[in-house]
NUDREN-779054 format. One record per residue (C-alpha): residue in three letters; x, y, z. Coordinates in steps of 0.05 Angstrom, whole numbers, plus 5000, padded with zeros to 4 digits. Last residue first. Example, Ala and Ser with C-alpha at 12.3 -4.5 7.8 and 13.67 -1.06 7.14 Angstrom:
! residues 2
SER527349795143 ALA524649105156 
! end
This chain:
! residues 837
UNK526559945132 UNK529160375074 UNK524760005024 UNK518860055072 UNK519760805079 UNK519860875003 UNK513760424994 UNK509960815047 UNK511461455010 UNK509461154942 UNK502660894965 UNK499060274990 UNK505259834991 UNK503959164957 UNK508859314901 UNK514459344952 UNK513358614969 UNK512958404896 UNK519158804878 UNK523058494936 UNK521057784916 UNK522657904843 UNK529358224860 UNK531157634904 UNK529757124849 UNK533057564796 UNK539557624835 UNK540658274871 UNK541758924834 UNK548359274820 UNK549360014829 UNK551360384766 UNK558660534756 UNK563561104768 UNK562761104843 UNK556760674863 UNK560860294913 UNK558259624890 UNK551459294902 UNK554158664934 UNK548358234960 UNK544858035024 UNK538157705032 UNK534557605098 UNK529057155125 UNK527257215199 UNK522756835247 UNK521256125222 UNK525256115157 UNK524155455120 UNK519055775072 UNK524056285046 UNK529455745041 UNK524655295002 UNK523155864954 UNK530555964941 UNK531455224928 UNK525655244881 UNK529055764838 UNK535155314838 UNK531154724812 UNK527955164759 UNK534855374734 UNK537354654734 UNK531354394695 UNK528953684707 UNK523853354662 UNK517053314697 UNK512553294636 UNK516453064576 UNK521053414527 UNK522653114459 UNK527753584426 UNK530753794493 UNK531153074514 UNK535952944457 UNK541753274494 UNK546953424440 UNK547654154460 UNK548553924531 UNK543454254575 UNK544054764630 UNK538155224641 UNK540955874665 UNK543456094732 UNK539356134796 UNK544356374816 UNK550356544773 UNK552857064824 UNK552557654775 UNK545957934799 UNK548357894871 UNK545957364920 UNK552457374961 UNK549157195027 UNK542456855037 UNK540456885111 UNK535556425146 UNK533856555219 UNK529356115261 UNK531555505221 UNK527554965186 UNK530754405145 UNK528054375074 UNK534654475039 UNK540654445085 UNK545754325029 UNK541654684976 UNK544655384976 UNK551655225001 UNK553855275074 UNK554855705135 UNK551855405198 UNK551855855259 UNK553755375314 UNK551554725347 UNK551654345282 UNK547254165222 UNK550753715172 UNK553953855105 UNK555853285060 UNK562853345030 UNK563053134957 UNK568352604949 UNK571352704879 UNK578152934902 UNK581952294892 UNK577752144831 UNK579252814800 UNK586652734815 UNK586752054781 UNK583152294718 UNK587952874711 UNK593752414726 UNK591951934670 UNK590652504621 UNK597152864636 UNK601252224635 UNK598752054566 UNK594251464549 UNK595450794515 UNK589350334518 UNK588250354443 UNK595350144429 UNK593350004356 UNK586150194340 UNK581249644321 UNK575449944359 UNK579749874421 UNK576449194430 UNK570749554464 UNK570849084523 UNK578349004525 UNK579449754523 UNK574449874578 UNK577749344621 UNK584649654613 UNK582150354627 UNK578050144688 UNK583849714714 UNK588550314711 UNK583450734749 UNK582350194801 UNK589850114812 UNK590650864821 UNK584750914869 UNK587550334911 UNK594450644914 UNK591751334932 UNK587151024985 UNK592850625015 UNK597251245020 UNK594451435089 UNK597550795117 UNK604351125112 UNK610151205065 UNK613651885073 UNK613452165004 UNK618052294946 UNK621251634927 UNK616451094951 UNK610251484931 UNK613451664864 UNK614950924851 UNK607650734861 UNK605351314818 UNK609951124761 UNK607950394768 UNK600650594758 UNK602951024700 UNK606150424664 UNK600149974680 UNK595650484646 UNK598950344579 UNK603650884552 UNK603351494507 UNK609451914525 UNK609052664517 UNK614452884468 UNK621852914487 UNK624152524426 UNK625751904468 UNK618851914499 UNK616752334558 UNK613252184625 UNK619251794651 UNK623552414638 UNK619352784690 UNK620852234741 UNK628352334731 UNK627653084734 UNK624153054801 UNK629152544827 UNK634953004808 UNK631853594844 UNK630553174907 UNK637752904906 UNK640453614900 UNK636053854957 UNK638453285001 UNK645753464986 UNK644354194999 UNK641454015067 UNK647453585083 UNK652254145065 UNK648854615114 UNK654355065140 UNK658255045074 UNK651855205036 UNK651155845076 UNK646755945138 UNK644456645156 UNK640856685090 UNK639857225038 UNK647057355015 UNK649956745048 UNK647856224998 UNK654856054972 UNK653356204899 UNK658656064846 UNK657856424779 UNK657855954719 UNK660656154651 UNK665755594651 UNK667955784722 UNK666856494744 UNK671056714803 UNK667056884866 UNK671956614918 UNK669556904984 UNK669656235021 UNK673755724983 UNK670055404924 UNK666654724930 UNK660354984964 UNK659655554915 UNK660155064857 UNK654554644888 UNK650255264895 UNK651455454823 UNK649754754799 UNK643454744842 UNK641055394809 UNK642255104739 UNK638054474755 UNK632554884787 UNK631855294724 UNK633556024713 UNK638755954658 UNK633655674610 UNK631256354589 UNK638256644583 UNK640356074538 UNK634956254487 UNK629755764460 UNK625255834520 UNK619356174486 UNK619755754423 UNK620755094458 UNK614755164504 UNK613454594553 UNK618654114525 UNK623954654521 UNK622654844594 UNK623654124617 UNK629754014574 UNK633254614606 UNK631654334675 UNK626554344731 UNK623254974706 UNK621955654737 UNK625356224776 UNK631755964806 UNK637056524805 UNK642056254855 UNK640056764907 UNK632856544899 UNK635055824907 UNK638955954970 UNK633556375004 UNK628255844990 UNK632655295016 UNK634055675080 UNK626755805094 UNK625155075081 UNK630754855128 UNK628155305183 UNK621055035177 UNK623354315175 UNK625553945113 UNK627553225130 UNK626452965059 UNK620752475075 UNK617752935127 UNK617753535081 UNK614453145025 UNK608552855064 UNK607953505104 UNK607353975043 UNK613254455042 UNK616054094982 UNK609954284941 UNK609155014960 UNK616455164949 UNK616354834880 UNK610055214861 UNK613155874885 UNK619255734842 UNK615255584780 UNK614854864757 UNK613055024684 UNK607154544681 UNK606153804668 UNK611253494716 UNK610454034769 UNK602853964765 UNK603353214774 UNK607453314837 UNK602353804865 UNK596453334854 UNK600352754886 UNK601653184948 UNK594453424951 UNK591852714947 UNK596652485001 UNK593152965050 UNK597553375096 UNK595754035062 UNK588453865075 UNK583554055020 UNK576854275047 UNK570954185001 UNK565254605028 UNK559054235055 UNK558854565123 UNK562755185146 UNK562155265221 UNK560655835268 UNK560656015342 UNK560656765345 UNK566257175377 UNK564657865403 UNK568157865471 UNK574557555446 UNK575257985384 UNK572757745316 UNK578457525271 UNK575856825253 UNK569057095233 UNK571857585182 UNK577957225154 UNK574856535160 UNK568556765124 UNK572757115071 UNK576856485058 UNK570456055055 UNK566756485005 UNK569756154943 UNK568155464971 UNK561155684993 UNK559155904923 UNK551656064921 UNK551356274995 UNK547456015054 UNK547256245127 UNK542955845175 UNK541756105246 UNK538355725302 UNK544955375318 UNK547856045341 UNK542356115394 UNK536256575395 UNK532756525463 UNK530557245465 UNK531557615399 UNK534758305411 UNK541858155433 UNK542957535390 UNK539857915332 UNK544558505339 UNK550658045342 UNK548057725279 UNK547658405245 UNK554958565262 UNK557257885234 UNK553057985172 UNK555858685162 UNK562958395163 UNK560857875112 UNK558158405064 UNK564158865078 UNK568658325051 UNK564258214990 UNK564258954973 UNK559659564975 UNK554159205013 UNK546559175000 UNK542058855052 UNK534958605043 UNK530458435102 UNK524258025117 UNK522257925190 UNK524458625211 UNK517558885231 UNK518559435283 UNK515159985242 UNK509559515219 UNK509559375145 UNK503059365105 UNK499059585165 UNK491559435166 UNK491459265239 UNK490358535223 UNK496558535179 UNK496958795108 UNK498558595036 UNK500857885050 UNK493757605052 UNK492757894982 UNK497057334954 UNK491656824969 UNK494156134948 UNK492555865018 UNK499555625033 UNK502956174992 UNK499056715030 UNK500856375096 UNK508356415079 UNK507857145058 UNK503857325120 UNK509056965162 UNK514757365132 UNK511058025137 UNK509557945211 UNK502357875234 UNK502157145255 UNK496856655232 UNK502256115225 UNK498055655182 UNK499054905184 UNK497454385130 UNK497453655151 UNK494953235093 UNK494152475087 UNK493552045025 UNK492251305017 UNK493750844959 UNK491650124942 UNK495249784885 UNK496649894811 UNK502350384825 UNK502050734759 UNK507750774709 UNK506951334657 UNK513151744677 UNK517451114670 UNK515651084597 UNK514550354582 UNK520149844578 UNK520649664652 UNK513049614657 UNK512949144598 UNK518348714630 UNK514048704693 UNK507948464655 UNK511647944614 UNK515547714675 UNK509047594710 UNK506247214650 UNK512046744639 UNK518246624595 UNK519747324568 UNK526147414529 UNK530747944559 UNK532748514511 UNK537048394450 UNK543948694439 UNK547248234450 UNK545147514467 UNK543647444540 UNK536847104532 UNK533847114601 UNK529946584638 UNK525246684697 UNK523646014729 UNK517145714705 UNK511045874745 UNK508145284784 UNK507345644850 UNK501446014822 UNK498946634858 UNK503447114821 UNK498847244762 UNK499848004770 UNK492448104780 UNK492547504826 UNK497947844868 UNK493848484873 UNK487848074894 UNK491947744948 UNK494548424972 UNK487648694985 UNK481549004954 UNK485449294895 UNK485850024877 UNK486450234805 UNK491750764793 UNK490551504779 UNK491951754849 UNK498551394863 UNK503151494804 UNK499452114780 UNK500452434848 UNK507752204850 UNK509352544784 UNK505253164802 UNK508953234868 UNK515753224832 UNK513453684776 UNK510654184826 UNK517054144866 UNK520854384805 UNK515754904783 UNK515855244851 UNK519455904836 UNK515356344791 UNK508456054806 UNK509556054881 UNK512256764883 UNK506857014836 UNK501056684873 UNK495356494827 UNK499356594763 UNK493256484720 UNK491256054662 UNK484556114625 UNK487456604574 UNK492956104558 UNK493256394488 UNK487956924474 UNK492857484463 UNK499857224450 UNK503656984512 UNK509157424540 UNK505157684600 UNK502956984618 UNK509956714612 UNK512957274654 UNK507657174707 UNK509556454719 UNK503955964702 UNK499355614750 UNK496354944728 UNK498854544788 UNK496155014842 UNK490654614875 UNK490454894946 UNK494354665007 UNK500555024983 UNK507954934996 UNK507854174990 UNK513353815028 UNK512453075016 UNK512952485064 UNK512151845022 UNK510751195058 UNK511150525024 UNK507749935056 UNK509249215036 UNK504748705003 UNK509448484948 UNK505448924901 UNK508249544937 UNK515449344922 UNK513749204849 UNK510449884842 UNK516050234879 UNK521249924832 UNK517050134772 UNK516850854800 UNK524350924813 UNK525951014740 UNK521651654740 UNK526851974786 UNK523752244851 UNK526652934864 UNK525853364926 UNK524652744968 UNK521952965036 UNK522452285071 UNK521651625035 UNK519751095086 UNK519650365065 UNK515549865105 UNK515449115118 UNK522949075111 UNK525948685052 UNK532848385067 UNK537348235009 UNK540547584986 UNK546247564936 UNK550146914928 UNK546946734862 UNK541847264844 UNK536347684875 UNK534847214933 UNK529547544976 UNK529347615051 UNK523447765097 UNK518547375054 UNK511447635061 UNK510247684987 UNK516847684949 UNK513547584881 UNK513448324865 UNK520648404885 UNK522847814844 UNK519148054783 UNK521848764788 UNK528948494793 UNK527948084730 UNK525448704694 UNK531749094715 UNK536748554701 UNK537648754628 UNK537949494647 UNK543349404699 UNK547148884658 UNK547749364600 UNK550749894644 UNK555449404677 UNK558649174612 UNK558948414614 UNK555548304547 UNK559448834508 UNK555048974448 UNK551449454494 UNK556749984486 UNK555949974410 UNK548450014418 UNK549250634460 UNK554050934409 UNK549250774353 UNK543551144388 UNK547951734403 UNK550851734332 UNK543951724300 UNK540652244345 UNK545952794341 UNK543153174281 UNK536053164310 UNK530852994257 UNK530352274281 UNK528752504351 UNK522652914333 UNK520052354288 UNK521551814339 UNK517652154395 UNK511351744386 UNK515451114387 UNK519250654341 UNK526750644336 UNK528149924352 UNK534649524354 UNK532849184420 UNK538249574457 UNK535750214426 UNK528750064451 UNK531449934521 UNK535350594519 UNK529350994495 UNK524650674546 UNK529350874602 UNK528451604584 UNK528451964651 UNK533051564696 UNK537151184645 UNK537151794599 UNK540352194655 UNK545751654663 UNK546751684587 UNK547952434593 UNK553352314644 UNK556951844596 UNK556352354540 UNK559552884583 UNK564952404605 UNK566552234533 UNK566852964514 UNK572053084568 UNK575952474543 UNK576152754472 UNK578553424499 UNK584153074538 UNK586652704477 UNK586653344437 UNK581353534387 UNK583353644314 UNK576953364285 UNK572553114342 UNK567053624328 UNK566853474254 UNK566552724267 UNK560752814315 UNK556953224264 UNK558252714210 UNK555952114250 UNK549951954206 UNK553951454164 UNK559951164203 UNK566651524201 UNK566551714275 UNK565750994296 UNK571950764259 UNK571450334196 UNK576250764156 UNK580751194199 UNK580351434271 UNK579251134340 UNK578751644396 UNK571151624399 UNK570750884414 UNK576350894465 UNK573451504499 UNK566651174503 UNK569650574538 UNK573751024583 UNK567751424608 UNK563550794612 UNK568450484661 UNK569151104703 UNK561751244714 UNK555951204666 UNK551050634664 UNK555050454726 UNK551451004764 UNK545150584766 UNK548450064810 UNK549749364782 UNK546448734808 UNK540249134824 UNK536049204887 UNK541049614927 UNK542250064868 UNK535250364877 UNK536650494951 UNK543250824935 UNK539951274883 UNK534351464930 UNK539151644987 UNK540251255051 UNK538951295125 UNK539550585151 UNK535850515217 UNK536850015273 UNK539250505326 UNK537651215346 UNK537851255422 UNK534051595478 UNK527451445443 UNK524852145429 UNK531252545433 UNK535152005395 UNK529851985341 UNK530252735333 UNK537852725330 UNK537752185278 UNK532452555238 UNK536653195236 UNK542852805216 UNK539152465158 UNK536453145136 UNK543553415133 UNK546152785098 UNK541352935041 UNK534952735006 UNK532852195055 UNK530651465046 UNK529451105112 UNK531650385106 UNK530649915165 UNK536949605193 UNK537248875212 UNK541148675275 UNK535248545320 UNK530648275267 UNK525248715236 UNK521949335264 UNK515049055253 UNK514048865326 UNK507749275333 UNK510949755382 UNK516949845336 UNK512449975276 UNK508450475317 UNK514850835336 UNK516950885263 UNK510151155245 UNK510351675300 UNK517351895281 UNK515151975208 UNK508852365228 UNK513052835272 UNK518052945216 UNK512553115167 UNK509753625216 UNK516653925230 UNK517854025155 UNK511654455148 UNK507654535083 UNK504853835092 UNK503153225050 UNK503352495071 UNK502851965018 UNK501551245037 UNK502450704984 UNK500050005000 
! end
């Protein structure tokens, strides 16, 4: 049975969830002692909030597995959804696209546009395109599963075929997908091939607590699945939910719905105003803030509404099973025909139905079982502007925001919605700190953990935040934390490897060299303490080191620029020669030897080379090792070496042993390097290299680029803390705070941004209801922040100094909100006072 709970208030949904989990425990439906019940959440922040709430209610939070939708979907398949794309697919596509000459993929009929794009592209550019295509196929798997299955079967039919066939990229995308699916053991093909079989086994599970999905793989099936505040439900999840529900289990959806009224046919004001006369005359904006910013959540709710409300209800689970023809124990075992590129062959009725569900448009799947809906909509009925706006959205009555009970548009002491303009980004954060001090003084009971500060680019803002909040005097310090921003530790092996690769591929400027060998993994290995590092820097600058490891290094990076002897005279190699000559000469002897001036290191350092001969010897060995490893990335002619991935894996292994202090921390780097090399080798074997010689050979730059991205690919999940939380726009999405502040929302901040689609994205030519749109998603994030504020909502932006240039406006989402609020003022004077307030 499907249960859908709607509310405009996060706390209400959380209370219903906690009640349901408690009821399951009381009824003994919590599962075995060591089994964990899944609770699907949209983010780690929501998971942390639920854990704390459960711990407060029950004293402990145990027995729950807080997971994401994609992780839950992958749990029921042999191969996770991401493997339709991911590292293996990236390299498989790269191998197919890189092949040239007669018979190659790019030369096939209908691939002319792809061939033109690939013409003259570098190895790295081809790989970048491969990753973009791979990511697009993952999107197709979620939103256009029927396309991929049809392509696998060699079909093109469908109501969208005409629109797709006219697209210049359709043929090569279809053929590329089929080319990938020719590999029987490719994980992406296996995922889609196994999808119908997985649906069958879930639907047939009945009351079984554990289900065998394949040989050696048994999964537990709890009696209930709870999906809490999902902001996006991929269409591909709907068939899984249908099968899960038909097994007799309960599925609970807890959905945030900003309005209790029917608002699904509202249009944004700009679309109504731009429409020709008579077109969409029956449509209305209803509430401008809701219509302009809630299209993303509307699509999500609409998808689930159609999934549950339009289906036929059955009397009970047994009737549902009979409808699916699952009551017979004599059904033949499910059999699949694995011949590429055909889809599974149906051997029984239940498989036929589930296979049909898997092949149909995911958006059109209906639950086909009993459904129940509950609603808990709460009005604030408070007079402040913020609460009037929230209530007006709830009831779809924008006029409710125009005045309070006393008839005032904006009371003199109403500071519930505020906009701040600052002359610079630094001053913006300084003003925030001052304003927060004011709030803590004037709002009784307000604590630092009641305040959420979000910004479009938290990584870029982090240095300013640390500068401003970290320098507050003792008596004015505010507890704060940055959540969800990638923090690169100087002691991390990944940073050391990244720096080494940059020295090999770049010009190895003096400041880059200093930065790299001052990293703890390097400094510890070469016994370079703070004093030694200072001495080394002084020596090398005295010796004229500016850039480059050697003459050959500079010539390989830009032979034309560094063709003169003077240009190559500033390398690390030349500087070390001068320092060595200075060590061998008697003190004070500055005679030139073979055009080389000796340097003893005493001009800028207290210690000369004679005083620290051991340090100079270590520096010389380090410089020689760097040049030796650089030469291993080049061929005999000095050009970038194309080598198999095993060569670069050994290079990384040797570099770890040579340059860094070996420790357990390097296990992740080694494992990631081995996995990357294996991905490239396996991808080449599966595609056969498309007939190209040395198809698995890649350059050092490409291998290290891919490695560094994988080492730094972990996206930090933000969690609420006991301090002012400063994070990205959507990290804490949905979670309520007393004070919500949006900082850096200037017109040039790229928020909400523009609709981002690949130019070869076929979904743009055949759109469907509920397709995702990055700009609309971001607009909805802004609305969610407005609705999550319980006492104060503020927006801050950089307007500029105004000297010599026009003042900047806030982002379009903030400007629309401000204009709408000011537009409700009864007269111009009141509007002017309100704008100042």
